[in-house]
N, C-alpha and C positions, 0 to 999 in steps of 0.2 A: 504494500500500500504506500502511495506517495506521501511523504511527510509534508505537513503544512508549513508554510513560512512562519517565522517567529511571530510576526505581527498578527497573523490570523489565529495563532494559538492564544495570544493575549486577548484578542477580540472575543474569542469563544469564552474565555474565563470571565471577561466583563459581562458578556451577554448572559452567562449562567447566573451571575450575581444579580442581574436585572430580573431574570425569570424567577429566582428564588426569593426576591424581595430584599436582598442586601442593599441594592440601589433601587429606589422607587421613583415614580414619575415626578418630575420637576426638581429632583435632588441634584445638587452640584457634585460632580465627580471629584475625587481627590486630585491634587495637582499632578502634572506629568512626572515631576520628580518623585512624588510619593508612590505613584503607580509603577514607575521604573524600579524603585527600590523593592516594592511588594512582589513584583514578578521577576526580579533579577534580570532585567533587560535594559537596553539603552533607552534614552528618552526619545530617540528617533523611532525606535520600534513602537513605543507607546503612542507616539504621534500618528504613525501609520495605522495602528489599530483603531484609534479614535476616528480617523478619517474614513476608515472602512465601515465602522458602525454608523457614522453619519450618513454614508451612502445607503445603508440599510434602513434608514429612518428610525434608528433606535436611540441616537444621541443627536443633539444639536449644540452648536457653539455660538456664544455671544461674544463679540469682540471686546476684549478688555475685562470680561466678566467670568469667563471659564466655560466649561462643557457641562451640559445638563442632560438628564434622562428625559426622553420624549414620552409624552402621554401616548400609550399604545392605541392603535386603531382597533375598533371592535369588529371590523370587516376585513375580508381579504382584499388587498389593494393591488390592482393590476398595474403593471409598469414599474413596480418597485425594483425589479432587477433588470430593467431594460426590456427589449423585445424578446420575449421568450414564449414558447408554446405552453399549453395548459398542463402538459405532463411535467415540464420543467418548473412551472409555477407551483404545482403540488409539492414537489420536492423542496422548493424554497420555503414553503409554509409548513413543512414537516408532515405532509399528508401523502396518502397513496391516491393515485388517480385511477378512475375506472371509466371506460368508454364503451358505449353501446352504439353500434353503427345501425342507424335506422333506414337509410337509403344510400345506395351506391349505383348511380346511373352513369354509364360510360358513353351514352349518346343523348345527352339532354338537349332540349331546345331552350337556350338561354335567352332572356329578354334582351332587346336591342341595347338598352342602357348598360347592361353588364358587358355585352360584346364591346361596346365603345370604351368602357372603363378598362377592359382587358386588352385594348388596342387590337381587336380582332375584326375582320371584315366578313367572316362567314361562320356558320355553325360547324361543329365537329372537332374543335380544338380544345374543348373543355370537358371535364367530368364534374358531376354534381354529387355532393356528399352531405348527408345529414347525420349528426352525431349528438348523443346525449352524454355530457361529461359530468363526472361526479368526483367529489373529494370524500374519501373514506365512505363510499356508498351513498353519500348525500348529494342529490342532484344540484348542480350549480348553473349549468348553461346548456342551451340547445344551439348547435352550430349549423348554419346553412352555407355550404361552401361550394364555390365554383373554382376549380383548380386547373391550371394549364395541363393538358393531357401529357405533354412531353416530359413533365416532371414526375409523373407517377405511372410510367409505363409498366405494364405487367404487375401492378400492385393488386393484391387480392383484398376482398372485403375483410377477411380476418386480419390482415396486416394493418388495416385502417383503424383497428382498435388500439393501436400503439401511437406513438408520437408522429403526427403528420409532418412536422418540421424535420424530424430525423429522416423520414422517407424521402422528402423533397430534396434535402441537402446532400443526398447521394448523387444528385444530378446538378443542382445549382444552389448557390449560397443565397440565403435570404438576408437582405441587408437592412431594410427599414420598412416601416408601415405608417400609412396615414389613417387616422382613426377619428370617427365622429360618434358621439354618445348622445342618446336622447332617452327620456323617460316615457313609459307607456304603461298601460294596464294589461294584465295577462288575459287572453281569451281562454275559452274552455280547454282547448287542446294544449296550450302552453302550461296552463295551471296543472293539468293532469300529469304531464311529463316532468315538470319541475317540483311536483308535490306541494303546491301552494294553492291558494284559493283563487277562483276567478275574480278578476279585477284587482288582485294584489299588484303592487308596482313591480315592474321589471325594467331593466336597462337594455335598450336595443343598441347594439354596437355595430356600426358599419365600418369596415376597414379593408384596405388593399395593401397587400405585402408585395414588396418589390425586390428585385435583385440589385446588385451594386451598379449595374448598367441601366437602371430605371425601367426594367421590363416587369410588368405586372405578373405575379405568380398566383396569388390567391385573392379571390373576392369573397369576403366573409361577412355574413350578416348573422350575428349571434344575439341570443337573448339570455341575460343573466338575472339571477334572483337579486333584487335590490336590497333584500334583508341580509344578504350574505356577502355581496361583492360591491366594491366601489372603484371608480376610476378617477377619484380625486387625488391629485398630486399634493404632496406636502411641500409647502413653500416656506423657506427660512428668510426672515427679514434681515438684510445686511445693514449694520450700523457703522 
């Protein structure tokens, strides 16, 4: 097993102290000097560990005042670790992911708006996939995906129960995604799949994932449980 860098080991120790209540929300951390002494590492290592935890939205720093423990979010936060797939997100949250493939259509008739968004002039270059995604068997999202056929050649329905990003990146690297989020109410079908009540709030997320050369790869319309998921980014005010 690959050994973690020293700063990540220190970060894990600090994170454990937060989880066990040694450090609580809004508490100021000990100084870099004191932390370096406690963990028997350099102040540079401590500084890198703190920066790492700031990126994970566990700590925040106020200029001239020190580093503090952030109030934890009660929901799973998309985008916390950058552009990652659902399976990778589950791992980041310490959860196991489960996927049920509802539809796999290799010859769909895509709407013209989607063909335009995917920079296509004709039908036949996309596959359509619907999946129910869960954390620890608890439904989180329904995905409606149009994917470039060339990126998922010879992929079976069974394989689609795993990470789609991993399958696609055997062919082309996913570089970035444009995303729009809007609130709506669940209809009867969504409510049944997500195990919520009809008219409960859900988040409709439209996104397009691109390669580094700006070629659209995935057109994704997903519906997330608003009681479990958030797309709100954490912003730190610079003083």
